[in-house]
Each structure stands twice: as structure tokens, then as C-alpha cells.
C-alpha positions in Angstrom: -42.3 33.2 25.5 -43.1 30.5 23.3 -40.6 27.9 23.0 -38.5 27.0 19.7 -37.5 24.2 18.6 -33.7 23.6 17.5 -33.1 24.3 14.0 -31.0 21.1 13.2 -32.1 18.4 15.3 -34.3 17.0 12.5 -31.7 16.1 9.8 -28.8 16.1 12.4 -31.5 13.0 13.3 -31.8 11.7 10.2 -27.9 11.1 9.9 -27.2 10.5 12.4 -30.2 7.2 11.4 -28.6 6.9 7.8 -25.2 6.7 9.4 -25.6 3.8 12.3 -27.8 1.9 9.1 -24.9 2.8 6.8 -22.1 0.8 9.4 -24.2 -2.1 10.2 -24.8 -2.8 6.6 -21.9 -1.3 4.8 -19.9 -1.0 7.5 -17.2 1.9 6.3 -21.0 3.4 5.2 -22.2 6.1 7.9 -18.8 7.5 8.7 -19.2 10.4 6.7 -23.1 10.7 7.3 -22.7 10.5 10.9 -19.7 12.9 11.3 -22.5 15.9 9.8 -24.5 14.4 11.9 -22.1 15.0 15.0 -21.5 18.7 13.9 -25.2 19.5 13.5 -25.7 18.0 16.2 -23.0 20.0 18.3 -24.1 22.9 17.1 -27.8 22.6 18.8 -26.8 22.5 22.0 -24.3 25.6 21.9 -27.4 27.0 21.0 -29.3 25.7 23.7 -26.7 25.7 26.1 -26.7 29.5 25.5 -30.4 29.5 25.9 -32.3 26.8 27.6 -35.3 28.2 28.0 -35.9 29.6 24.4 -35.9 25.5 22.5 -37.8 22.1 23.0 -35.9 20.2 21.9 -33.0 19.3 23.1 -33.9 16.0 24.4 -33.7 14.8 20.3 -30.8 17.4 19.3 -28.8 14.8 22.4 -30.2 11.4 20.7 -29.2 12.3 17.4 -26.0 13.1 19.3 -26.2 9.8 21.0 -26.4 8.1 17.8 -24.0 10.0 15.8 -21.1 9.0 17.5 -22.3 5.3 18.1 -22.2 5.2 14.6 -18.8 7.2 13.9 -17.3 5.0 16.2 -18.5 1.6 15.3 -17.8 2.6 11.2 -14.7 3.9 12.2 -12.9 1.4 13.5 -15.1 -1.8 11.0 -13.1 1.1 8.9 -9.6 0.5 10.9 -9.8 -2.9 10.8 -9.9 -3.2 7.2 -7.0 -1.0 6.4 -5.2 -3.4 8.9 -6.4 -6.3 7.3 -5.6 -5.0 3.8 -2.1 -4.0 4.7 -1.5 -6.9 7.1 -2.9 -9.9 4.6 -2.8 -8.2 1.5 -4.8 -6.7 -0.9 -7.0 -8.1 -4.4 -3.6 -9.7 -5.1 -4.5 -12.7 -1.6 -7.3 -12.7 -2.1 -7.2 -13.6 -5.8 -4.2 -16.5 -4.6 -6.5 -17.8 -2.1 -9.2 -18.5 -4.7 -6.7 -20.2 -7.3 -5.6 -22.5 -4.1 -9.3 -23.2 -3.4 -10.0 -24.1 -7.4 -6.8 -26.1 -7.5 -7.3 -28.2 -3.8 -11.4 -28.6 -5.2 -9.7 -30.0 -8.2 -7.1 -32.6 -6.1 -10.7 -33.2 -3.8 -12.2 -33.9 -7.0 -9.6 -36.1 -8.5 -9.6 -38.7 -5.8 
């Protein structure tokens, strides 16, 4: 019997790579695509485990799953970091206060 490819491997690999780039470049931008890639890769894993002799590209599905997990962990960690920073150090108001103080200090230094 001829082996076939797992159906979601390509899209899960693309989503995992997009998620990894999203978490590296944008921070939180990788959560949604990595979660979708992980779900698709897990579906392929279940299909492969039911009938391993039917499918030929399990290594790619496993790679997509690994990349999706890494991207999800990194994006989630950055999200928690942003949330903690926002809650403990203030939101946009804290940034405004910081810039006002910075401008005042620049004016003081330029006068002396």
C-alpha cells in the first residue's frame, strides 16, 4: 500500500514558523498561530499513531509540533511579562509620567 502524507502537516508547519517569527519579532503575536499549529499537529500525531504504516511525513508533523510548543511558551512568557509589568508598574499613565519627568530633567540640565 502506498504511503500518504498527513493532511495538516504543511499548514501546521507554516503556522508554527509564523508563530515563532511572531513571538520573536512582535512578542505576543505568536500565541494564536502557535495554538492553532499545535492543535493541527496533535491531530496529525493521533492519526499517525492509529496507523503508522499509512503515513510518510510524521517527522515534519513532529517538527511543526515542537516549533509550535516553543513559540507558544515564548509568546505566553512575554504576555505574562507584559501583564505583570502593566499591573505592577502602571499602564500608559506611568509612561506619561516618566516622559514628563524626563523632559523636566532635560530642561534642568540644559539650564545649568
